[in-house]
C-alpha positions as a Markdown table, in Angstrom:
| # | Residue | x | y | z |
|---|---|---|---|---|
| 1 | Met | -0.1 | -0.1 | 0.0 |
| 2 | Lys | 1.4 | 3.5 | -0.9 |
| 3 | Ser | 1.8 | 6.0 | 1.8 |
| 4 | Ile | 0.9 | 9.6 | 2.2 |
| 5 | Leu | 2.4 | 12.7 | 4.3 |
| 6 | Gly | 0.5 | 15.6 | 4.9 |
| 7 | Ile | 1.3 | 19.0 | 6.4 |
| 8 | Gly | -1.2 | 21.8 | 7.7 |
| 9 | Asn | -2.6 | 23.8 | 10.5 |
| 10 | Ala | -3.2 | 21.8 | 13.4 |
| 11 | Leu | -6.6 | 23.1 | 14.6 |
| 12 | Thr | -9.6 | 22.0 | 16.4 |
| 13 | Asp | -12.9 | 22.8 | 15.0 |
| 14 | Ile | -15.3 | 24.4 | 17.3 |
| 15 | Leu | -18.8 | 23.8 | 15.6 |
| 16 | Ala | -22.0 | 25.5 | 16.3 |
| 17 | Val | -25.2 | 25.7 | 14.4 |
| 18 | Leu | -26.5 | 29.3 | 14.5 |
| 19 | Pro | -30.2 | 30.3 | 14.9 |
| 20 | Asp | -29.8 | 33.4 | 12.8 |
| 21 | Asp | -26.9 | 35.6 | 11.6 |
| 22 | Thr | -26.7 | 37.9 | 14.7 |
| 23 | Leu | -23.4 | 36.4 | 15.8 |
| 24 | Leu | -21.8 | 36.8 | 12.5 |
| 25 | His | -22.9 | 40.5 | 12.2 |
| 26 | Glu | -21.4 | 41.0 | 15.9 |
| 27 | Phe | -18.0 | 40.0 | 14.9 |
| 28 | His | -18.1 | 41.3 | 11.3 |
| 29 | Leu | -17.8 | 37.8 | 9.7 |
| 30 | Pro | -19.4 | 38.0 | 6.2 |
| 31 | Lys | -21.5 | 34.6 | 5.8 |
| 32 | Gly | -19.6 | 32.0 | 3.6 |
| 33 | Ser | -16.1 | 33.6 | 4.4 |
| 34 | Met | -13.0 | 32.4 | 6.0 |
| 35 | Gln | -11.5 | 35.2 | 8.4 |
| 36 | His | -8.4 | 35.0 | 10.4 |
| 37 | Val | -8.9 | 36.5 | 13.9 |
| 38 | Asp | -6.4 | 37.5 | 16.8 |
| 39 | Ala | -6.4 | 35.9 | 20.1 |
| 40 | Glu | -8.6 | 38.4 | 21.7 |
| 41 | Thr | -11.3 | 38.2 | 19.0 |
| 42 | Gly | -11.1 | 34.5 | 18.9 |
| 43 | Asp | -11.7 | 34.2 | 22.7 |
| 44 | Gly | -14.5 | 36.4 | 22.5 |
| 45 | Ile | -16.0 | 34.3 | 19.8 |
| 46 | Trp | -15.5 | 31.1 | 21.6 |
| 47 | Thr | -17.1 | 32.7 | 24.9 |
| 48 | Ala | -20.2 | 33.6 | 22.7 |
| 49 | Leu | -20.5 | 30.1 | 21.3 |
| 50 | Lys | -20.4 | 28.3 | 24.4 |
| 51 | Pro | -23.9 | 28.9 | 25.7 |
| 52 | Met | -25.4 | 27.7 | 22.3 |
| 53 | Gly | -23.8 | 24.3 | 22.8 |
| 54 | Val | -20.7 | 23.5 | 20.5 |
| 55 | Lys | -19.0 | 20.4 | 19.3 |
| 56 | Tyr | -15.2 | 19.9 | 19.4 |
| 57 | Val | -13.5 | 18.0 | 16.7 |
| 58 | Ala | -9.9 | 17.8 | 15.7 |
| 59 | Gly | -9.6 | 19.5 | 12.5 |
| 60 | Gly | -7.5 | 21.5 | 9.9 |
| 61 | Ser | -7.9 | 20.7 | 6.3 |
| 62 | Ala | -4.7 | 18.5 | 5.6 |
| 63 | Ala | -5.3 | 16.8 | 8.8 |
| 64 | Asn | -8.8 | 15.9 | 7.9 |
| 65 | Thr | -7.6 | 14.6 | 4.7 |
| 66 | Ile | -4.8 | 12.5 | 6.2 |
| 67 | Thr | -7.2 | 11.0 | 8.9 |
| 68 | Cys | -9.4 | 9.8 | 6.1 |
| 69 | Thr | -6.6 | 8.2 | 4.3 |
| 70 | Ala | -5.5 | 6.5 | 7.4 |
| 71 | Ile | -9.1 | 4.9 | 7.9 |
| 72 | Leu | -9.0 | 3.9 | 4.2 |
| 73 | Gly | -5.9 | 1.9 | 4.9 |
| 74 | Met | -3.1 | 4.0 | 3.7 |
| 75 | Pro | 0.1 | 4.4 | 6.0 |
| 76 | Ser | -0.6 | 8.3 | 7.0 |
| 77 | Ser | 1.6 | 10.8 | 8.6 |
| 78 | Phe | 1.0 | 14.4 | 9.5 |
| 79 | Ile | 3.4 | 17.3 | 10.4 |
| 80 | Gly | 2.0 | 20.2 | 12.4 |
| 81 | Lys | 2.5 | 22.4 | 15.6 |
| 82 | Ile | 0.2 | 22.5 | 18.6 |
| 83 | Gly | 0.1 | 24.4 | 22.1 |
| 84 | Asn | 0.9 | 22.6 | 25.4 |
| 85 | Asp | -2.9 | 22.7 | 26.3 |
| 86 | Glu | -6.2 | 21.0 | 26.2 |
| 87 | Leu | -7.0 | 21.5 | 22.6 |
| 88 | Gly | -3.6 | 20.4 | 21.5 |
| 89 | Leu | -3.8 | 17.0 | 23.6 |
| 90 | Leu | -7.2 | 16.8 | 21.7 |
| 91 | Phe | -5.8 | 17.0 | 18.4 |
| 92 | Lys | -2.9 | 14.6 | 19.2 |
| 93 | Ser | -5.3 | 11.9 | 20.6 |
| 94 | Asp | -7.6 | 12.2 | 17.8 |
| 95 | Gln | -4.8 | 11.4 | 15.3 |
| 96 | Glu | -3.5 | 8.6 | 17.4 |
| 97 | Gln | -7.1 | 7.1 | 17.7 |
| 98 | Tyr | -7.6 | 7.0 | 13.6 |
| 99 | Gly | -3.8 | 5.5 | 13.1 |
| 100 | Val | -2.0 | 8.8 | 11.8 |
| 101 | Lys | 1.6 | 8.8 | 12.6 |
| 102 | Ser | 1.8 | 12.4 | 13.9 |
| 103 | Arg | 5.0 | 14.6 | 14.0 |
| 104 | Leu | 3.4 | 17.4 | 16.1 |
| 105 | Leu | 5.9 | 19.9 | 17.4 |
| 106 | Thr | 5.0 | 22.0 | 20.4 |
| 107 | Ser | 4.7 | 25.8 | 20.7 |
| 108 | Asp | 4.2 | 28.3 | 23.6 |
| 109 | His | 1.3 | 29.8 | 22.2 |
| 110 | Ala | -2.3 | 28.3 | 22.5 |
| 111 | Ser | -3.4 | 25.6 | 20.0 |
| 112 | Gly | -5.1 | 26.9 | 17.0 |
| 113 | Arg | -8.8 | 26.5 | 16.6 |
| 114 | Ser | -11.3 | 27.1 | 13.8 |
| 115 | Met | -14.7 | 28.2 | 14.9 |
| 116 | Val | -17.2 | 27.0 | 12.4 |
| 117 | Phe | -20.6 | 28.6 | 12.0 |
| 118 | Val | -23.3 | 26.5 | 10.3 |
| 119 | Ser | -26.3 | 28.7 | 9.4 |
| 120 | Gly | -29.2 | 28.9 | 6.6 |
| 121 | Gly | -31.3 | 26.2 | 5.0 |
| 122 | Asn | -28.3 | 25.1 | 2.8 |
| 123 | Ala | -26.0 | 24.6 | 5.9 |
| 124 | Glu | -23.6 | 27.3 | 4.9 |
| 125 | Arg | -20.3 | 27.7 | 6.6 |
| 126 | Thr | -18.5 | 30.6 | 7.9 |
| 127 | Phe | -15.2 | 30.2 | 9.4 |
| 128 | Ala | -13.3 | 32.5 | 12.3 |
| 129 | Val | -9.8 | 31.0 | 12.5 |
| 130 | Tyr | -7.3 | 31.7 | 15.3 |
| 131 | Leu | -4.1 | 30.0 | 14.2 |
| 132 | Gly | -2.2 | 30.2 | 17.3 |
| 133 | Ala | 0.6 | 27.4 | 17.6 |
| 134 | Ala | -0.1 | 26.4 | 14.1 |
| 135 | Leu | 1.4 | 29.8 | 12.9 |
| 136 | Asp | 4.6 | 28.9 | 14.7 |
| 137 | Leu | 5.4 | 26.0 | 12.2 |
| 138 | Val | 8.5 | 27.4 | 10.4 |
| 139 | Pro | 10.6 | 26.2 | 7.7 |
| 140 | Glu | 13.6 | 25.4 | 10.1 |
| 141 | Asp | 11.2 | 22.9 | 11.8 |
| 142 | Leu | 11.0 | 20.7 | 8.7 |
| 143 | Asp | 13.5 | 17.7 | 8.5 |
| 144 | Pro | 14.3 | 16.2 | 5.2 |
| 145 | Glu | 14.1 | 12.6 | 6.8 |
| 146 | Trp | 10.6 | 13.2 | 7.6 |
| 147 | Phe | 9.7 | 13.0 | 3.8 |
| 148 | Lys | 11.7 | 10.2 | 2.8 |
| 149 | Gly | 9.8 | 6.8 | 2.1 |
| 150 | Tyr | 6.4 | 8.5 | 1.3 |
| 151 | Asp | 4.7 | 8.3 | -1.9 |
| 152 | Tyr | 2.4 | 11.1 | -1.7 |
| 153 | Phe | 2.7 | 14.7 | 0.0 |
| 154 | His | -0.5 | 16.5 | 0.6 |
| 155 | Ile | -0.4 | 20.3 | 1.5 |
| 156 | Glu | -3.3 | 22.8 | 2.4 |
| 157 | Gly | -3.5 | 26.2 | 0.9 |
| 158 | Tyr | -4.2 | 27.7 | 4.0 |
| 159 | Leu | -0.5 | 27.4 | 5.1 |
| 160 | Val | 0.5 | 30.2 | 2.6 |
| 161 | Gln | 0.4 | 32.6 | 5.4 |
| 162 | Asn | 4.1 | 31.2 | 5.5 |
| 163 | Gln | 5.3 | 31.1 | 1.9 |
| 164 | Asp | 9.0 | 30.3 | 3.0 |
| 165 | Leu | 7.3 | 27.0 | 4.9 |
| 166 | Val | 5.3 | 26.0 | 1.9 |
| 167 | Arg | 8.5 | 26.6 | -0.4 |
| 168 | Arg | 10.6 | 24.4 | 1.7 |
| 169 | Ala | 7.8 | 21.8 | 2.3 |
| 170 | Val | 7.2 | 21.0 | -1.4 |
| 171 | Gly | 10.9 | 21.3 | -2.3 |
| 172 | Leu | 11.7 | 18.6 | 0.2 |
| 173 | Ala | 8.7 | 16.3 | -1.0 |
| 174 | Arg | 10.1 | 16.9 | -4.6 |
| 175 | Glu | 13.6 | 15.7 | -3.4 |
| 176 | Ala | 11.9 | 12.6 | -1.8 |
| 177 | Gly | 10.2 | 11.8 | -5.0 |
| 178 | Cys | 6.7 | 12.2 | -3.8 |
| 179 | Ile | 3.5 | 12.9 | -5.9 |
| 180 | Ile | 2.7 | 16.3 | -4.5 |
| 181 | Ser | -1.1 | 17.5 | -4.0 |
| 182 | Leu | -2.5 | 20.9 | -3.2 |
| 183 | Asp | -5.8 | 21.9 | -1.8 |
| 184 | Leu | -6.3 | 25.7 | -2.8 |
| 185 | Ala | -8.4 | 26.0 | 0.5 |
| 186 | Ser | -10.2 | 29.3 | 0.0 |
| 187 | Tyr | -10.9 | 31.8 | -2.7 |
| 188 | Asn | -9.7 | 34.6 | -0.5 |
| 189 | Val | -6.4 | 32.8 | 0.1 |
| 190 | Val | -6.2 | 32.3 | -3.5 |
| 191 | Glu | -6.7 | 35.9 | -4.3 |
| 192 | Ser | -4.3 | 37.0 | -1.8 |
| 193 | Asn | -1.5 | 34.7 | -2.8 |
| 194 | Leu | -2.0 | 34.3 | -6.5 |
| 195 | Ala | 1.4 | 34.8 | -7.9 |
| 196 | Phe | 2.9 | 32.5 | -5.2 |
| 197 | Leu | 0.4 | 29.9 | -5.9 |
| 198 | His | 0.9 | 29.9 | -9.5 |
| 199 | Asp | 4.8 | 29.6 | -8.9 |
| 200 | Ile | 4.3 | 26.6 | -6.7 |
| 201 | Val | 1.8 | 24.8 | -8.7 |
| 202 | Glu | 3.8 | 25.2 | -12.0 |
| 203 | Lys | 7.1 | 24.0 | -10.4 |
| 204 | Tyr | 6.2 | 21.3 | -8.0 |
| 205 | Val | 2.5 | 20.3 | -7.9 |
| 206 | Asp | 1.1 | 17.2 | -9.4 |
| 207 | Ile | -2.5 | 17.1 | -8.4 |
| 208 | Val | -4.7 | 20.3 | -7.6 |
| 209 | Phe | -8.1 | 20.4 | -5.8 |
| 210 | Ala | -10.1 | 23.3 | -6.0 |
| 211 | Asn | -13.8 | 24.3 | -5.6 |
| 212 | Glu | -15.6 | 26.5 | -8.1 |
| 213 | Thr | -14.7 | 29.9 | -6.6 |
| 214 | Glu | -11.1 | 29.0 | -5.9 |
| 215 | Ala | -10.7 | 27.7 | -9.7 |
| 216 | Arg | -12.2 | 31.1 | -10.6 |
| 217 | Ala | -9.8 | 32.9 | -8.5 |
| 218 | Phe | -6.9 | 31.0 | -9.8 |
| 219 | Thr | -7.6 | 30.9 | -13.4 |
| 220 | Gly | -9.8 | 34.2 | -13.9 |
| 221 | Leu | -12.3 | 31.9 | -15.6 |
| 222 | Ala | -15.8 | 31.9 | -14.5 |
| 223 | Asp | -16.9 | 28.6 | -16.1 |
| 224 | Pro | -15.8 | 25.5 | -13.8 |
| 225 | Gln | -15.0 | 23.2 | -16.8 |
| 226 | Ala | -12.9 | 26.2 | -18.7 |
| 227 | Ala | -11.1 | 26.7 | -15.3 |
| 228 | Leu | -10.4 | 23.1 | -15.0 |
| 229 | Gly | -8.8 | 23.0 | -18.5 |
| 230 | Lys | -6.6 | 25.8 | -17.4 |
| 231 | Leu | -5.7 | 24.2 | -14.5 |
| 232 | Ala | -4.8 | 20.8 | -16.2 |
| 233 | Glu | -2.4 | 22.7 | -18.4 |
| 234 | Ile | 0.1 | 23.5 | -15.7 |
| 235 | Cys | -0.4 | 20.3 | -13.4 |
| 236 | Arg | -0.7 | 16.5 | -14.1 |
| 237 | Thr | -4.1 | 16.2 | -12.5 |
| 238 | Ala | -6.9 | 19.0 | -11.8 |
| 239 | Val | -10.1 | 18.7 | -9.9 |
| 240 | Val | -12.8 | 21.3 | -9.7 |
| 241 | Lys | -15.6 | 20.7 | -7.2 |
| 242 | Val | -18.9 | 22.2 | -7.9 |
| 243 | Gly | -20.9 | 21.4 | -4.6 |
| 244 | Lys | -24.3 | 19.7 | -5.2 |
| 245 | Asp | -23.5 | 19.2 | -9.0 |
| 246 | Gly | -20.5 | 17.0 | -8.2 |
| 247 | Ser | -17.2 | 17.5 | -9.7 |
| 248 | Trp | -14.9 | 17.7 | -12.8 |
| 249 | Val | -11.6 | 15.9 | -13.1 |
| 250 | Gln | -9.0 | 16.2 | -16.0 |
| 251 | Arg | -5.5 | 14.7 | -16.7 |
| 252 | Gly | -4.1 | 15.9 | -20.1 |
| 253 | Glu | -6.8 | 15.7 | -22.6 |
| 254 | Glu | -8.9 | 13.2 | -20.4 |
| 255 | Ser | -11.8 | 15.0 | -18.5 |
| 256 | Tyr | -14.9 | 13.7 | -16.8 |
| 257 | Cys | -17.8 | 15.1 | -15.0 |
| 258 | Ile | -18.4 | 13.1 | -11.7 |
| 259 | Lys | -22.0 | 13.1 | -10.4 |
| 260 | Pro | -22.4 | 13.7 | -6.7 |
| 261 | Trp | -23.1 | 10.5 | -4.6 |
| 262 | Pro | -26.6 | 10.5 | -3.3 |
| 263 | Ala | -26.6 | 11.9 | 0.4 |
| 264 | Asp | -28.9 | 13.7 | 2.8 |
| 265 | Pro | -26.8 | 16.8 | 3.6 |
| 266 | Val | -26.8 | 18.5 | 6.9 |
| 267 | Asp | -23.3 | 20.2 | 7.0 |
| 268 | Ala | -20.9 | 20.7 | 4.2 |
| 269 | Thr | -17.9 | 21.0 | 6.7 |
| 270 | Gly | -14.9 | 18.8 | 5.6 |
| 271 | Ala | -16.4 | 17.5 | 2.2 |
| 272 | Gly | -13.5 | 18.9 | 0.1 |
| 273 | Asp | -10.9 | 17.6 | 2.4 |
| 274 | Thr | -12.7 | 14.0 | 2.6 |
| 275 | Tyr | -13.0 | 14.3 | -1.4 |
| 276 | Ala | -9.4 | 14.7 | -1.7 |
| 277 | Ala | -8.6 | 11.7 | 0.6 |
| 278 | Gly | -10.9 | 9.4 | -1.6 |
| 279 | Phe | -9.2 | 10.7 | -4.7 |
| 280 | Leu | -5.9 | 10.3 | -3.4 |
| 281 | Tyr | -6.4 | 6.6 | -2.0 |
| 282 | Ala | -7.8 | 5.8 | -5.3 |
| 283 | Asp | -5.1 | 7.2 | -7.2 |
| 284 | Ser | -2.6 | 5.3 | -5.2 |
| 285 | Leu | -4.4 | 2.1 | -6.1 |
| 286 | Gly | -3.7 | 3.0 | -9.7 |
| 287 | Leu | -7.5 | 3.3 | -10.4 |
| 288 | Pro | -8.5 | 5.2 | -13.5 |
| 289 | Leu | -9.1 | 9.0 | -13.2 |
| 290 | Lys | -12.8 | 8.8 | -13.5 |
| 291 | Ala | -12.7 | 6.2 | -10.7 |
| 292 | Cys | -10.7 | 8.5 | -8.5 |
| 293 | Gly | -13.3 | 11.1 | -8.8 |
| 294 | Glu | -16.1 | 8.8 | -8.1 |
| 295 | Val | -14.3 | 7.5 | -4.9 |
| 296 | Gly | -13.8 | 11.1 | -3.7 |
| 297 | Ser | -17.5 | 11.6 | -4.3 |
| 298 | Ile | -18.5 | 8.6 | -2.1 |
| 299 | Ile | -16.5 | 9.8 | 0.8 |
| 300 | Ala | -17.6 | 13.4 | 0.6 |
| 301 | Ala | -21.4 | 12.2 | 0.4 |
| 302 | Lys | -21.0 | 10.5 | 3.8 |
| 303 | Val | -19.4 | 13.6 | 5.7 |
| 304 | Val | -22.0 | 16.0 | 4.6 |
| 305 | Glu | -24.4 | 13.8 | 6.4 |
| 306 | Val | -23.0 | 14.5 | 9.8 |
| 307 | Val | -22.2 | 17.7 | 11.6 |
| 308 | Gly | -18.5 | 18.2 | 11.4 |
| 309 | Thr | -15.5 | 16.6 | 9.7 |
| 310 | Lys | -15.8 | 13.0 | 11.3 |
| 311 | Ile | -17.7 | 10.2 | 9.5 |
| 312 | Asp | -19.3 | 7.7 | 11.9 |
| 313 | Ile | -18.6 | 4.1 | 12.0 |
| 314 | Pro | -21.7 | 3.0 | 10.2 |
| 315 | Arg | -21.3 | 5.5 | 7.3 |
| 316 | Trp | -17.6 | 4.4 | 7.0 |
| 317 | Arg | -18.8 | 0.8 | 6.7 |
| 318 | Val | -21.1 | 1.7 | 3.7 |
| 319 | Ala | -18.5 | 3.9 | 2.2 |
| 320 | Lys | -15.9 | 1.0 | 2.2 |
| 321 | Gln | -18.5 | -1.5 | 0.7 |
| 322 | Glu | -19.3 | 1.1 | -2.2 |
| 323 | Ile | -15.7 | 1.6 | -2.7 |
| 324 | Arg | -15.1 | -2.1 | -3.2 |
| 325 | Glu | -18.1 | -2.4 | -5.3 |
| 326 | Leu | -16.9 | 0.5 | -7.4 |
| 327 | Thr | -13.4 | -0.9 | -7.9 |
| 328 | Ala | -14.6 | -4.3 | -8.7 |
| 329 | Ser | -16.6 | -2.6 | -11.5 |
| 330 | Tyr | -13.3 | -1.2 | -12.9 |
| 331 | Gly | -11.7 | -4.8 | -12.7 |
| 332 | Arg | -9.6 | -4.0 | -9.6 |
């Protein structure tokens, strides 16, 4: 079985379902956005959320992906930085529970947290992120030995707040012979770091994951299929997710529209992260491009049926059975 190493912001998701948009207005959080906040604002939001009833789940984009690849059976590891506190211990124990081999460094700052607000009839998500200790991960922390022996290296776009870290990470992964995948993370992250991301993708990245707005921000093209084609010109494999309409995948001239897997959605948090896990797992098995998208769709359909990023055991059983049936249909 091929192996995967990920790097990202080690965060704990604090999930709250909002009755209305009052709290979003109070903290000047545009609905559907991802905003970085300082420690004071982060503490204020956390205090306001507690009376509503919240759910704590170890998260972070790349960590979510790596946790799912571990559950699917890939030897999986993750690099990140946490604080010496309760949230840091929660994050570490969560990764151990799912079989992820963690390289978690410790900072003097508090562990990072992502406050996730779920609101509206379509379960739209708004993020307020306090990076804390995660922001203290620096290029000098990375040991070249950590990258050796891995087949895949997955990196989240949210790390571009430290461009030197990203450049060193992808450089070490390339030297180690890894297939490198990048999740573009958020349209405002792409818009703020466009030139840097183009440079990284063109020089290092093999597989790019983007949603519709991220693909538009990266390519300047509003049509998802056109943006997909533009992405596929500068990387080996391009994926553009279009929400309830499924996804598009392309490698060279080979392109497919992947229909969404049936689901009863309640919360879209983590759908992109789990899609990436399914896609990379299928790719590691040598499955055709279309099948990789379909496996990603299967996993994403399961996570949108739960609040948060953790698929429950019954849904995992169903997902694995559906994946077995799908791979058998491709003669694998």
